C-alpha positions as CSV (number, residue, x, y, z in Angstrom):
1,M,222.4,105.2,-220.8
2,E,219.3,103.6,-218.6
3,A,220.5,105.4,-215.6
4,I,220.5,109.0,-216.9
5,S,216.8,110.1,-215.8
6,D,217.8,113.5,-216.9
7,Q,219.7,115.8,-218.9
8,H,219.6,119.7,-219.5
9,L,222.3,122.7,-220.6
10,L,222.1,125.5,-217.6
11,P,221.0,127.8,-216.8
12,R,216.9,127.1,-217.4
13,Q,214.2,128.8,-215.7
14,D,212.4,126.1,-214.7
15,F,215.6,124.7,-212.6
16,A,216.0,128.7,-211.1
17,A,212.1,128.0,-209.8
18,A,213.1,125.5,-208.2
19,W,215.8,126.5,-206.3
20,D,213.2,129.2,-204.7
21,A,210.6,126.9,-203.8
22,I,212.7,125.5,-201.0
23,K,212.5,128.0,-198.2
24,I,215.6,127.4,-196.4
25,D,217.4,129.8,-194.1
26,Q,219.4,131.9,-196.9
27,M,223.0,131.0,-194.8
28,V,222.4,127.5,-196.2
29,R,222.0,128.8,-199.8
30,T,225.1,130.8,-199.3
31,R,226.9,128.0,-198.2
32,L,226.4,125.6,-200.7
33,V,226.6,127.8,-203.8
34,A,230.0,129.3,-202.1
35,Q,231.1,125.6,-201.8
36,A,230.5,124.5,-205.2
37,L,232.0,127.0,-206.6
38,L,235.2,126.7,-204.6
39,S,235.2,123.3,-205.4
40,F,235.5,124.0,-209.0
41,Q,238.1,127.2,-208.3
42,L,240.6,124.8,-206.2
43,R,240.6,121.3,-208.4
44,Q,241.4,123.4,-211.3
45,R,244.5,124.9,-209.2
46,Y,245.8,122.0,-207.2
47,A,246.3,118.1,-207.3
48,F,244.2,116.1,-205.4
49,E,247.1,114.9,-203.5
50,V,248.0,118.8,-202.3
51,M,244.5,119.6,-202.0
52,P,242.1,116.8,-201.5
53,V,238.4,117.5,-202.6
54,H,236.3,115.7,-204.0
55,G,233.6,117.7,-205.8
56,L,230.9,116.2,-204.1
57,I,228.2,117.9,-201.7
58,V,225.9,115.4,-200.2
59,L,221.7,116.8,-199.2
60,S,220.5,114.3,-196.1
61,G,217.5,114.7,-194.5
62,P,213.8,112.9,-194.3
63,P,211.9,112.9,-197.1
64,G,209.9,115.7,-198.1
65,T,212.5,118.1,-197.1
66,G,213.2,119.3,-200.4
67,K,216.4,117.7,-201.2
68,T,216.0,117.0,-204.9
69,T,214.6,120.2,-206.2
70,L,217.3,121.8,-204.1
71,A,220.2,120.0,-205.9
72,R,218.5,120.9,-209.4
73,G,218.2,124.4,-208.4
74,L,221.6,124.4,-206.7
75,A,222.9,123.4,-210.4
76,N,221.4,126.2,-211.8
77,E,222.8,128.5,-209.1
78,V,226.4,127.5,-210.1
79,A,225.7,127.7,-213.5
80,Q,224.7,131.0,-213.3
81,A,227.9,132.0,-211.4
82,L,230.1,130.2,-213.8
83,A,228.5,131.9,-217.1
84,P,229.0,132.5,-219.6
85,K,229.8,128.6,-220.2
86,K,227.2,126.5,-220.3
87,V,226.8,123.9,-218.0
88,Q,226.0,120.0,-218.6
89,F,223.4,118.8,-216.1
90,L,223.0,115.0,-215.3
91,Q,220.6,113.4,-212.8
92,V,221.3,109.7,-212.1
93,D,218.4,107.1,-210.8
94,P,220.9,104.6,-208.5
95,H,218.3,101.9,-209.1
96,A,218.8,101.5,-212.6
97,L,222.1,101.0,-211.6
98,G,221.1,97.7,-209.9
99,S,220.7,94.3,-211.3
100,S,220.4,90.8,-210.2
101,S,222.8,89.7,-212.7
102,H,226.2,88.5,-211.1
103,G,228.9,92.0,-211.8
104,K,226.2,93.7,-213.9
105,S,225.7,96.6,-211.2
106,Q,229.4,97.0,-211.0
107,K,229.8,97.1,-214.9
108,E,227.3,99.5,-214.9
109,V,228.2,101.8,-211.6
110,T,231.8,102.0,-213.9
111,K,230.6,102.5,-217.3
112,L,228.6,105.6,-215.6
113,F,232.0,107.4,-213.7
114,Q,234.4,106.5,-216.2
115,Q,232.9,106.9,-219.8
116,T,229.2,108.4,-219.6
117,I,230.2,111.6,-217.1
118,P,233.9,112.4,-218.9
119,E,232.1,112.1,-222.2
120,F,229.8,114.9,-221.2
121,A,232.6,116.8,-219.3
122,A,234.7,116.7,-222.0
123,A,232.3,119.3,-223.7
124,H,231.2,121.4,-220.5
125,P,231.5,121.5,-216.9
126,V,228.9,118.8,-215.7
127,I,226.7,118.9,-212.3
128,V,225.6,115.3,-211.8
129,L,222.8,114.9,-208.7
130,L,222.9,111.5,-207.5
131,D,219.8,110.9,-206.0
132,E,219.3,108.7,-203.3
133,V,222.4,107.6,-203.4
134,E,222.0,105.1,-200.5
135,A,221.0,103.0,-204.1
136,L,223.9,103.7,-205.2
137,A,226.9,103.2,-202.6
138,A,225.2,101.2,-199.4
139,D,227.1,100.8,-196.3
140,R,228.9,97.4,-197.1
141,Q,228.9,96.9,-193.3
142,R,225.4,96.2,-193.2
143,M,224.8,94.5,-195.9
144,S,222.5,91.3,-195.7
145,L,223.7,88.2,-197.5
146,E,220.5,88.2,-199.3
147,A,219.9,89.9,-202.9
148,N,224.1,88.7,-203.8
149,P,225.6,91.0,-201.5
150,I,229.1,90.3,-203.4
151,D,228.0,92.2,-206.3
152,A,226.2,94.8,-204.3
153,H,229.9,95.3,-202.4
154,R,231.2,95.8,-205.9
155,A,228.9,98.4,-206.7
156,T,229.8,100.5,-204.1
157,D,233.4,99.9,-204.4
158,A,233.1,100.9,-208.4
159,A,231.1,104.2,-207.3
160,L,233.9,104.8,-204.6
161,A,236.7,104.5,-207.2
162,G,234.5,106.1,-209.5
163,I,234.3,108.7,-207.5
164,D,238.0,109.0,-207.2
165,L,238.8,108.9,-210.9
166,L,236.9,111.8,-211.5
167,S,238.3,114.0,-208.6
168,R,241.5,113.4,-210.2
169,T,241.0,113.7,-213.8
170,H,238.1,115.4,-214.6
171,R,238.2,118.3,-212.1
172,N,235.4,120.5,-213.9
173,T,232.5,117.9,-212.4
174,L,230.7,118.6,-209.3
175,L,228.3,115.5,-207.5
176,I,225.7,116.4,-205.4
177,A,224.4,113.3,-203.9
178,T,220.9,113.3,-201.8
179,T,219.9,110.7,-199.2
180,N,217.1,110.1,-197.2
181,F,218.9,107.5,-195.0
182,P,222.4,108.7,-194.3
183,K,223.1,105.6,-192.0
184,A,222.2,103.5,-195.2
185,V,225.5,105.2,-196.8
186,D,228.2,103.4,-197.0
187,R,230.5,105.9,-195.0
188,A,233.5,105.8,-197.4
189,L,231.3,108.0,-199.4
190,L,230.3,110.1,-196.5
191,S,233.9,110.8,-195.8
192,R,234.3,112.0,-198.7
193,A,231.8,114.5,-199.2
194,D,233.6,118.2,-199.1
195,W,230.1,119.2,-197.1
196,I,227.2,117.8,-195.6
197,E,224.1,119.8,-195.6
198,D,221.6,118.2,-193.1
199,M,218.1,119.0,-194.2
200,G,215.7,118.7,-191.3
201,L,212.1,119.3,-190.9
202,P,211.1,123.1,-192.1
203,D,211.4,125.8,-188.8
204,A,208.0,127.8,-187.9
205,T,209.9,130.5,-190.1
206,A,210.6,128.1,-193.5
207,R,206.6,126.8,-192.7
208,Q,205.4,130.4,-192.9
209,A,207.1,130.8,-196.2
210,I,205.9,127.7,-197.7
211,I,202.4,128.5,-196.5
212,A,202.2,131.9,-197.8
213,D,203.8,130.5,-201.2
214,A,201.0,127.6,-201.9
215,L,198.3,130.2,-200.9
216,E,199.9,132.8,-203.0
217,Q,199.7,130.3,-206.1
218,L,196.0,129.5,-205.3
219,A,194.6,133.0,-205.6
220,K,196.2,133.6,-208.7
221,E,193.4,131.5,-209.9
222,W,190.7,131.9,-206.8
223,P,191.4,135.4,-205.6
224,R,189.7,135.4,-202.4
225,V,192.2,132.3,-201.1
226,A,194.4,135.3,-200.4
227,D,191.9,136.3,-197.6
228,L,193.6,132.9,-195.6
229,K,196.9,134.9,-195.1
230,S,195.6,136.5,-192.7
231,Q,195.2,133.2,-190.5
232,I,198.8,131.9,-191.2
233,A,200.2,132.1,-187.8
234,A,197.3,129.7,-187.1
235,F,197.9,127.5,-189.7
236,V,202.1,127.2,-189.0
237,R,201.1,126.0,-185.5
238,A,199.1,123.8,-186.8
239,S,201.8,122.0,-189.1
240,D,204.3,121.8,-186.5
241,G,206.6,118.5,-187.4
242,M,205.9,118.4,-191.0
243,D,207.8,118.4,-193.7
244,G,208.0,120.8,-196.7
245,R,206.3,118.3,-199.0
246,R,203.9,117.2,-197.1
247,L,202.6,120.8,-195.9
248,R,202.3,122.0,-199.6
249,K,200.3,119.0,-200.1
250,A,197.7,119.4,-196.9
251,I,197.5,123.4,-197.9
252,V,196.3,122.2,-201.5
253,S,194.5,118.9,-199.8
254,A,192.2,121.8,-197.6
255,A,190.3,122.3,-200.7
256,A,188.7,118.9,-200.9
257,S,187.1,119.7,-197.6
258,T,183.9,120.0,-199.2
259,I,182.0,119.1,-203.0
260,E,181.7,122.9,-202.6
261,T,185.0,123.9,-201.9
262,A,186.7,121.4,-204.6
263,K,184.4,123.3,-207.2
264,D,185.2,126.6,-206.0
265,L,188.4,127.2,-203.8
266,N,187.1,130.6,-203.4
267,K,185.0,129.3,-200.5
268,L,187.8,127.6,-198.9
269,H,187.6,128.9,-195.6
270,A,190.6,128.6,-192.1
271,E,188.5,126.3,-190.4
272,H,189.1,123.8,-193.7
273,V,192.9,124.4,-193.9
274,L,193.0,124.1,-190.1
275,A,191.7,120.6,-189.9
276,T,193.5,119.1,-192.9
277,L,196.5,120.6,-191.2
278,K,195.9,118.8,-188.0
279,L,194.9,115.9,-189.3
280,A,198.2,115.6,-191.8
281,A,200.4,116.4,-188.6
282,A,198.6,113.6,-187.0
283,N,199.6,110.8,-189.5
284,A,202.9,112.4,-189.8
285,R,203.4,111.5,-185.9
286,I,201.8,107.9,-186.3
287,E,204.4,107.3,-189.2
288,E,207.6,108.6,-187.5
289,K,206.5,106.4,-184.6
290,A,206.1,103.7,-186.8
291,A,209.2,103.9,-188.6
């Protein structure tokens, strides 16, 4: 199915690295793993009518906060907890389910939830990542009269019906949805979530961890980069308001401050990093105001 953009049997080492790459509070990590395991446990023991657990976790927050990476890492952590069972991971690209053909989107969404996911669930527990779920279940009250609204309504209806079906008849499934725009997601989908984690911009502690990690990685190839860790406090202050993705890119891009630093990152100095961070943070504030 074209909408399945990635699939693997878990656990996998690269997915474990994804879990470590996102710098968030340990309490959030624990809550997410525990919530996922609780979903599997309760749904094996209770009928949905008795314990209305949908097996849906939503990660919400601005672009660049690591939702997709964290979701992949979460899937791996759950798989490790369910060992020795193997867990099937599926990543769905909701944009691939859309179509300008009348009724096509609804049919594709119905096929995903009533055929594709159940077929995988017949052999293994399945964790499905619904990335940018607003493209799959758009808020029907906000839909424009443009772009075939009837089909868009029906596609959202099909997604909600599909989630309900999995909840009741395929209890070894877990859905992890991400969204950059929670207001664009149909409220009926959000109401089905067992847990919604709001991933805001990284605080000072998280930024420090991100910067330290980026410098450590660069220092593996250019050892003198490690000297910059003495300036992390200044880097943290300069990066206020930046998301994790933009922050990592800015640390790396600091090496493009001059031709010399691009050729040899051992020549990278704190002033290069500070100037790049300040510029990137200013651009982030401009983009936020324009949004």
